[in-house]
C-alpha positions in Angstrom: -35.9 -9.6 -100.7 -36.0 -7.3 -97.8 -33.0 -9.1 -96.3 -31.1 -8.8 -99.5 -31.8 -5.0 -99.7 -30.9 -4.5 -96.0 -27.7 -6.5 -96.0 -26.6 -6.5 -99.6 -26.3 -10.2 -99.8 -28.5 -13.3 -99.6 -26.1 -14.9 -97.2 -24.5 -13.1 -94.3 -22.2 -15.1 -92.0 -22.5 -13.2 -88.7 -19.9 -15.2 -86.8 -17.0 -13.9 -88.8 -14.0 -16.2 -88.6 -15.3 -18.0 -85.5 -16.8 -21.4 -85.9 -17.7 -24.4 -83.7 -14.6 -25.9 -82.1 -15.1 -29.5 -81.2 -12.0 -29.5 -78.9 -13.3 -26.6 -76.7 -17.0 -27.3 -76.5 -18.8 -26.1 -73.4 -21.5 -28.9 -73.3 -20.3 -30.2 -69.9 -20.2 -26.7 -68.3 -23.6 -26.0 -69.8 -25.2 -29.1 -68.4 -23.6 -29.1 -65.0 -23.3 -25.4 -64.2 -24.6 -23.9 -61.0 -27.7 -22.4 -62.6 -28.5 -25.4 -64.8 -28.0 -27.8 -61.9 -30.4 -25.9 -59.7 -33.1 -25.9 -62.3 -32.5 -29.6 -63.0 -33.0 -30.3 -59.3 -36.2 -28.3 -59.2 -37.6 -30.2 -62.3 -36.7 -33.6 -60.7 -38.5 -32.6 -57.5 -41.5 -31.6 -59.7 -41.5 -35.0 -61.3 -41.5 -36.7 -57.9 -44.4 -34.5 -56.8 -46.3 -35.4 -60.0 -45.8 -39.2 -59.4 -46.9 -38.9 -55.8 -50.0 -36.9 -56.8 -50.8 -39.6 -59.3 -50.4 -42.3 -56.5 -52.6 -40.3 -54.2 -55.3 -39.7 -56.8 -55.4 -43.5 -57.7 -55.6 -44.4 -54.0 -52.2 -46.0 -53.7 -51.2 -43.5 -51.0 -53.9 -43.5 -48.4 -54.6 -40.4 -46.5 -55.0 -42.0 -43.1 -53.5 -45.5 -43.2 -50.1 -44.5 -44.6 -47.2 -44.8 -42.2 -43.4 -44.5 -42.7 -42.9 -48.2 -43.8 -45.8 -48.2 -46.2 -44.8 -44.8 -47.7 -41.2 -45.9 -48.4 -42.4 -49.2 -49.8 -44.6 -47.3 -52.3 -42.3 -44.4 -52.9 -42.3 -43.6 -56.7 -43.8 -47.1 -57.5 -46.4 -46.7 -60.2 -46.0 -50.3 -61.5 -48.4 -51.6 -58.9 -50.9 -48.8 -59.7 -50.8 -49.6 -63.4 -51.2 -53.3 -62.8 -54.0 -52.5 -60.3 -52.6 -54.7 -57.6 -54.2 -54.9 -54.2 -53.2 -52.1 -51.8 -51.3 -52.9 -48.6 -53.8 -51.5 -46.2 
C-alpha cells in the first residue's frame, strides 16, 4: 500500500520505452571485459590453490620428497587422492 501511495500506481515501469534488445546484448562484453577477466583469473588461481592445499593436507604433495617431475605429475590431480592410490615416494 505504501508503494501505491508513493507512486500512485501498483505497477511502475521505470525503464520507460527501453526494453531488452536481443540484437544488442552485452553479454560477451560483460563476461570478457578487462575487469571481469581479471577477477576470473584471480578466482581460477584461488581454485588451483585450494586443490593444492587439499593435496598437501591429504599427503599427496610431500613436503620434502617432492621434486619438479613429481610435482608436475601430480599437478591438480585429485583422482588418485580420492581413490587412495599409493603415493610415488
